[in-house]
N, C-alpha and C positions, 0 to 999 in steps of 0.2 A: 578228478575231472579238470580242475583249474590248472593243474601242473602242466598238462599237455597243451592246453589252450594258451597258457601263459608263455610257454616256450615258442609256440607258433607266432604269437603276437610279437614277442620280443625279437624274433628273427626278422620279421617284417619291419619293425622299427629300426633295427640295426642296419638293415639294407637301406632304409631311407637316410640314415646318418652315416653310411659307410665311409664316405670321404673323410669325415672328421674323426670317426672312431678308429680309423686305421693308423693314426699317429701313435708312435711307440710310447710317448710320454703319457698317453691316456690309458695305459694298461691297467693301473689301479682302478680307474673309473669303470672300465669295461668289466673287470673281474667282480667288483662290488655290485654292479648292475645285474650281472648274471646271478649273483647270490640272492639279492633282495627283490628282484622283479617278481618272482612267483607270489611273494607275500603282498607286494604292492598291487599286483593284478587282482588277487583274490579280494582284498579289502576294497579296492577301487570299484570292483564289480558289485560288491554288496551295497555301495552307495549310489553308483551311477550306471549300473549294468543295464538299466532299461533304456538307456539313450542310444539312438541310432548312430550317433557320432562317437561312440565309446572309444574306438581305436584311434580316431583322430585326436581325441582329448588326451589319451595316453601318450601319443606321439609328442604332442605339445608339452606334456609334463616332462618327458625324458629330455626333450630339447632344452627345457628350462633348467633341468638338473645339469646337463652338460655345460650350459652357459655359466652356471654358478661354479662348476668345477674348474673351468678354464680361467675364471677370475680369481681363484684361490691361489695365494702366493705359495712359492716353493717352501718357504719357512713353515707355513701352516700345514702344508702337505707332509712335510717331514715329521712335524709334531703328531699328525694323525697316525702315521706309521708307528711311532714310538708308543703312543697310547693304545693302539691296537695290540701291541705286544704285551701290554700290561693293563688289561681292561678294568681292573679293580683299583687303579691308582688313586681314585678319589675317596676310597673307603678309609684311608689313613687318618689317624688322629692328628696328623700334621696340619690339617686345613682348618683355619679359623678366619671367618669372614666378618665384614662390616657392611651393612646396608646404609646408603646415604644418598641424599640429594646433592648433586655436584655443586649447584649454586648456593645452597644453604649451608653446606659443609665448608666450602672454601671459595665461594665466589664463581665457580665454574670449573671446567675441565683442567685448565691451566693451573688453577689453585689446587685441585686434587693431586696433580702431578707434583706440585711443590710440597705437598703434605705426605708423600709416600714415606719419607723418613719418620714422621710422627707415627704413622700406622705400623711401621716396622718396629719402632720403639715399644709400642704396645704389644706387638706379636702378631698382628693381623697380616695375613698373606693372601687374602681374597677380598676384592672390593666388589660390592654389588652397587652399581650406580642406578638409581631409580630412573624412570623414563627420561630419555634424552632426545627423543625424536621431536620434530617440529610439531607444535600444537598452538592453538589460538591464543591471542593475547589476553582475552578475558577468562571466563570460566572454562577450565579444561580438566577438571577432576585430577588435579595434581600431576598433569602430564599424561594421563591415560586417555585423553581424547586427542588422537593423533591426526594431524592434517597433512603430514607427508612422512611416510614410513622410511624414506631413504635419506632424509636430511637431519643433521644435528640442529636442535633448536638454538638459535643465535643467542638466546639469553643464557645458555649453558656453555656454549663454546662453538668451535669450528671443527670440521673434519680433520684438519691438520693437528689441532690440539688433541683430538681423540687418538690420532695416529701416534702422537708423541707419548701419550699416556700408555697406550698398549705396548709401545716399544720399551718404555721404562719398566713396566710391570713384568714383561717377559725377561728383560735383563736381570731383574731382581727375583725371578722365579716366583712371581705372584700371579694370581688368577684374576680374570675380569669376568664379572657377570653383568649382562645387560637384559633389559626388559623388552619383550615383543608383545604388543597388545593384539591378540588374535580374535577377539570377539566382536570388536566394533571399530569404527572410525569416528573422527570428528565430523560434524555436519559441514565443516569447511574443507574437507578432503576433496581432491580433484574428482574422485569417483562420485561423491555426493553432489558436487557442483554439476557434473555432466548429467547426473540423474535429474536434477532440477531443470536442466535445459531441455529435457525431453528425450535423452538418449536411452532407448529401451534396454540396450545392452548393460548400461550401468544401473538402471533401475533394478535390473535383475541381480545386482550385487547386494541388494538390501531386501527387506520385507516391506513392500509398498502395496497399499490397498486403497481403492477409490471410495470405499464406504466402511462402515463399522461391522459388517457381517463377520468377516474372518477375525479382525482384531478382538471382537467380543468373545468369539469362541476361544481364542488364546487366553484372554484375561480371566476366564472362569477358573483357570488352574495356575496361572502364573503368579508367583509371590512377588510382592513389591520389594525392591532392593533398598530404595531410599524413600520410604513413605512420607517423610516430612517435607522433603524438598523436591521430589520427583515422583509423585503418585501416578500409578498406572504404568503401562508398558508400551504405549503408542502415543505419538505426537502428530498432530495435524500440521502438514507443511503447506503453506499458502502457495508458494511458487510451484510446487509439484502438484498441488491439488490432490494429495493423497495422504493417508495415514502411514506413518513410518514407525517400525518397531524400534523403541528406545528403552530397553530394559533398565539401563542404569540411569542415565540422565537424558533430558530431551535434546541435548546437543551431541549425543553419542548414538550413532545409527548402527544397529546390529547387522553384521554381515550374514549373508545367506549362503551357507555352505552346501545347500542342495544344488547350487550352481558350481560345476567343476572349475570354472574360470576363477572363482573366488579361492578355491583350494590351491590352484596353481599359483595365483598371485601371492598368496600368503606364504606358500612354500618358498618362493623366490625371495621374499622379504626376510624370512627366517634365515635362509642361507646367506643373504647379503650381510646380515650382522655377524654371522659366523665368520664370514670372510673379512670383516673389519677387525678381527682379532679376539672376539669374545670366546672364552673357554667354556662358559656356561650361559645358556639362554633361559631366562625365566618366562614361561608362557603364561600370560596373564589371563585369568578367568576362563580356563579351559572347560570348566563344568558347564558353561552356558552356550557352547558354540553350535549345538544342534538344537533346533526348535521343532516341537511337535505338538499339535493341538491335542488337548486332553491330558497333558502331562505338565509337570512343573518346568519342563524344558531345562532341566539340570541333571547332570550325571547320566545322560542317556547313552545307550550302547553305541550309537552312531558317533557321539562325541569321542568315545574311546577309540573307535575305528579311525577317526580323523587324526588323533594323536599318534596312533600306531603308524599311520601313513606318513605323517610329518617325520617321525623317527626313522622309518625305513629310508625315506629320501635323504635325510641327513647322514645316515650310515653310508650312503653312496658317495656323497660329496664331501662331508666333513665329519668323519667318524670319531674324531677326537673331541668333539663338542658335546657337552652334556645338556640335558633338558631338565628344568625344574617345573613341576606342576604346581602352579599357584591355585590349588584347589582347597579352599577353606570350607570343607564339607564334613558331614557326619563321619565318625570314625570308621564305620563299616564301608563307607564309600571311598575314603581316601586310598585304601589299599589297592583299589582297582586301577589307580593312576600309575602304579608301578608296572602294570602289564601282567603277563602270566609267564610261567616257565618257558613257554614256546614263543612268546611274542613280547618284544620290547615296546615300551611306551615312554614313560619318563624315568630318568635315572634317579631323580631326587624329588622329594615332596616335602612341603612344609609340615612340620609336626605340630599343627595347630591344636590338636587334641591335648597333647602334653602341655603346651603353653597355657591353654585355658584351664586345665586341671591344676596347674601350679597356682594360678590366681584364685581358684576355688579354695585351695589349701591356705593361701595367704589370708583370705577373707574370713575363713572359718576357724583357722588355726587347727584344722583337723584334716587328716589325710584319707578318710574313709572313701570319699568319692574318687579321689585320685587313685588309690590303690585298687579299688574294686573295678574301676574302668580299665586301668592298665592290664589287669589280670585277664580281662575278657577280650582284649584286642587280638585280632589275628596277627600272625607273624608275617612280616613283609618278605618278599623274595630276596634270596641271596643275590649279591651283586648290585643292590640298590641301597640308597641311604636316605636318612632324614636330614632335613635342615632344621636344626633345633634352635629355638629363639625364645626370648622372654617378652620382648616388645618389638614392634615394627612400625612402619609408617601408617598402618591401618588401625582400625578399632579392634577391641577384643570382643569376640563373639563367644558365647557360652555354648559351644558346639557339641558337647557331650550329650548323651541321650538321657531321657527321663528314666529309662530302665536302669541305668547305672546309678542314678540318684536314689531310686527306690531300693536297689540292691544294697546301697550303703545305709539304708534305714531312714531316709528322709522323704518328705513329700515334695515332689518336683516344683510345683507352683510357688509355694512360699520359700523354698530353697533358692530358686532363681531370683525371686523378688528380693530376698536378703542379699544375695551376691551383688545385684545391681545397686541396691541402696548403699551397701557397705562401700563398694569400690567408687561410687560417685559422692561419697561423703555425706549422704543423707541419713544414714543410720546413726543413732545416738552413739557418741564416743568413737565413731570411725576415724581412723587416722589417714584414710585414703583421700586423695583429692582429684578424682577423675570426674568425668562429665558424661551424661547419657548421650548416645549418638544413635541416629536412625530410629527414634522412638516411633512405635506403631500404635496409634491410639485405638485401633481396632482390636489388637491382641494384647496390648500392654507390654510387648517385647521391646527391648532396646539393647544396644551394644554399648561399649564403654571406650571413651577416649581418655588420654592422659599419658604423661611420661612415666617411665618406670619409677623414677625417684619419687615423684609425687604420689603415685599409686602405692608405693611401698612405705609411705609415711614420713619421708624426709622433709617434704615441704611443711607439713604441719609441725614437725618437731623443731625445725629451724624457726618457725614463726613464734613458737612458745618458748624457745631457747631451753628446751628440756634436754639436758645432756644424756640422760639415760635413753630417752626416745630417739635421739640422734644416733647413738651407738647402735641401738636395735635396728633402726632403719638401714643404717650402713651395713650391718651384719646380714640383714635380709637381702639386700641388693647383691651382696657378694655370694650368699648361699644360692640364690636363684641362678646366678651365672655358673656356679660350681655344678649344679644339677644339670643345667643345659650343656655344659662342656663334657659331662661324664656319661650322658644317657645313650650315646651311640649315634654318630652322624656328624655332619659338618656343623660346627658351632658358629652361629651368626649373631654378632652384636649389632645393635642399632646405634647409629651415630649420636653422640651426646650422652649415651648411657654410661660410657666409660668415665664420664665426668659428673655423673649424677645430676644431669641437667633437669631442672624443674619445668613445670608447665610454662609455656610462653604464650601470653595473651595478646601479643602485638598483632596477631592475625585479625583481630576485631577492627583494626584501623584500615584494613584493605577490603573494599566492597566485594571483590571477587572471591574472597576467602571467608568473610565474616559469618556466612551461613553454615560453614563446615568446621565444627570444632575439632576435627582431627588435626588441624593446623597447630593446635596447642602443643602437640608432640612432634612437630616438624620444625625444630628451632633453627634460627640463623645463628651459627656459631660466631662468637666474638673472640678472635685469636689472641688479642692483647690480654684480655681477661683470663683466657685459658692459661697463658704463660704465667700469669701471676698466681693462679690457682695451683699450678703444678710445682711451684717453687716455695710454697708456704704450707704449713700444717693446717689441714682442714678436711672435712669429710670427702670432698671431691678428690683431693690428692690421695687420700687413703684408699678410696675405691679404685682409682686409676692404678695405683701400685699393686693392690690386691689382684685386680684382673690381669695385670702384667705378669704377676707371679703365677696365677692359675693357668694362663695360656702357656707359659714356658714349661710348667709342670706337665700339662696335658701332652705336649709334644714329646716329652721324654718317656711316655708310658704307652707302649704298643698295645697293651691290653685294652686301651680306650678306642682302638680302631673299631669300626662298625662291622662286626661279623655276626650279628644277631646273637650276641653273647651276654645280654643283660637278663637277669632273673630277679624278680621281686622276692624279697625275703619276708615271709609271714612272721609277724611279731605282735605283741600285745599292747603297744602304745600308739593310740590313734593320733598323736601329735607328730609322730615320726614317719619319715619315708626311708625305707632301707632297701637297697638292691645290690646285687653282686655282679661284677664284670668278670667273666670267667675266661680263662685261656683254653680254647677248644682243643689245643694239642695236648693239654694235661701236663705240660712241662713247667708252667709258671703258676704260682699261687694266685688266687683271685684277689681282686681289689673290691673292697666293700665301701659303699657310699651310704652315709647316715646323715639325715638332715632333720632339723627340728623346726617346725613352723610356729611353735608357741612362743609367748613372750616371757617364759620362764624356763629354766633348765629342766631336762628330763633324763631319767635313767634309761639305758638300753641294756638288755640282757644279751651278752655275747653268745650264750649257748644257742641262740637262734641261728647263728652262723655255722653251726657244726655241720648241718646237712648240706652246706654249700661250699665246703672245702676248708673251713677253719678247724685246725687240729689242736687248739688250746695254746698255741705258741703266743709269744708277746706280739702285740700289734702297735703299729706306729701310724700317726696321722701324717701323711705325706705333705699336706699343705703347711702345717706348722713345723714339720720335721721334729716332732716330739713323740716320745713314748707315752702311751695312754696310762693314766693312773687308774688302777682297778679298785672298785668298791666291793668288798665281800667276794673277791676273787673272780667275779664274772659280770659285774655291772660297770658301765662307764656313764659319765655324766655328759650329755650333749648340751652345749650352751644354748641359751635363748636365741632363736632365729639363726643358729649356727649350723655347722656341718663338719664332717670328717671324711677324708679319703683314707681308708684304712688298709694297711698292707703289713705283712709279716717281716718286711725289711724296708729300710730307708733307701730311696732311689739315689 
């Protein structure tokens, strides 16, 4: 039904735009519009089909897409064509990224450009710059409260400096990832200001109510995101004389996507940053973008419909640009953000489940929850990939399910309590130095802040000058990165982790940051000290060199490309994680990954690899470039908090 209707509507829209669409150079736009419009029409109708002005709204959307296409440079259009010819280019093992705040990494965009050589020295070829759009001077949720979606924040740099950075990265064949906040704006955004001034059109951009009737209905089922600092999901605005939905913080107004004007505006903003040279766009908080009374207003089907619409629109204007879903949600929910075999949604998703499970194994020195959960995860669609990471700018949430904890033989409530206590240093003899974040006194739940090195025990080891503990913390940091780089997907380091940066408590001196302990793992890098660290023997230099070696090795191994070719290896040692990376063509021997989370060495029986392609031949650890020493012909010793990348031949 929709196909014929879509064709008729498209013909009328094309007639409206015929003078422009007739230009020869617009043929790619015209062709892609014809391919993707039926999907756009169908999904648009599912959200807005009840509106009398449906066709007018669609016409305005296509006009906005055309305007964005006309703004796109010829260089970027050529890149689109090249990537359309090789749509799986981003599945390669070649890509290794780093997420960073431009100002805290190197003083701003100009500083980031000046440090491209440093990143290349490490092996990084993708930079993810945390939010750079204009935001308020005071509290701004680390840049995620945007007051102008089309301006670079002056504290980070200028548009010219961004242009210089994108040119440099493109010349060096490096990728740029930028954030687009799609769930909310700052209360200082022009739209919010015009809403406060009484403009009904802009009040309809948000969820605004004169009394508590509807807000109370929402809040019966809406979970609190920041219960300590921002309880509730609505804020009374005195100037507006209405309650405004503020799910995250009281200065972040949630956008109302039931209004098609909001979808059109945000589509144009997404395409604006694609046109600034971003290769990948990270869509922030997509799970929250559709609200519905009686639900948690997270992961709703309409939210996926909106993401599918965003993707279809981008496929018309900038098909070479990828989307990351920043959906830190339950394992069974995250798969939905990849779309379906017939519908594209996001190309990449954060592998938050794998990250959280790694920290479970770190805290327990046991891999039962890790392996049991991974075994029961659905397989993501081919042609999509994970963003694998160990730490990021945000807190650690223990997002795996209670069912997986039970399946591993543990009681969920005390298990989660132990993880929280261990990782925040409250458990006796814990070596972790994290801090609880977002504690909810109603439920006892909390998440965890802290830098990778401090959580892994390096801070405590350095304080006690325990050389064995220092070595084990160093090994653990390297092992976690080795797992992240081999599990299938884009490997994403977090700035400072390559230098084993410890918790930074300077944020307590800034009143706008003091209430948010996530700033302890958002350090201000000191480059003079970094240069000293990298030229002397110390744990930081050793970790930098190890990661440098790991990245170079990863890039040499095509079997580490993400082709859904990872298989867990069942074995009998609960301290070990073992998986195989298989060559789907059958022409190359598998690569076996073995990691030990315990603080003592453990044996692994190589016979467990037989059903995954090992034929009894000699095995080599590619990381150390050494042949394995066998014990009783079939056992190997895996060092404390260490790992192997095993192959039957040296690379």
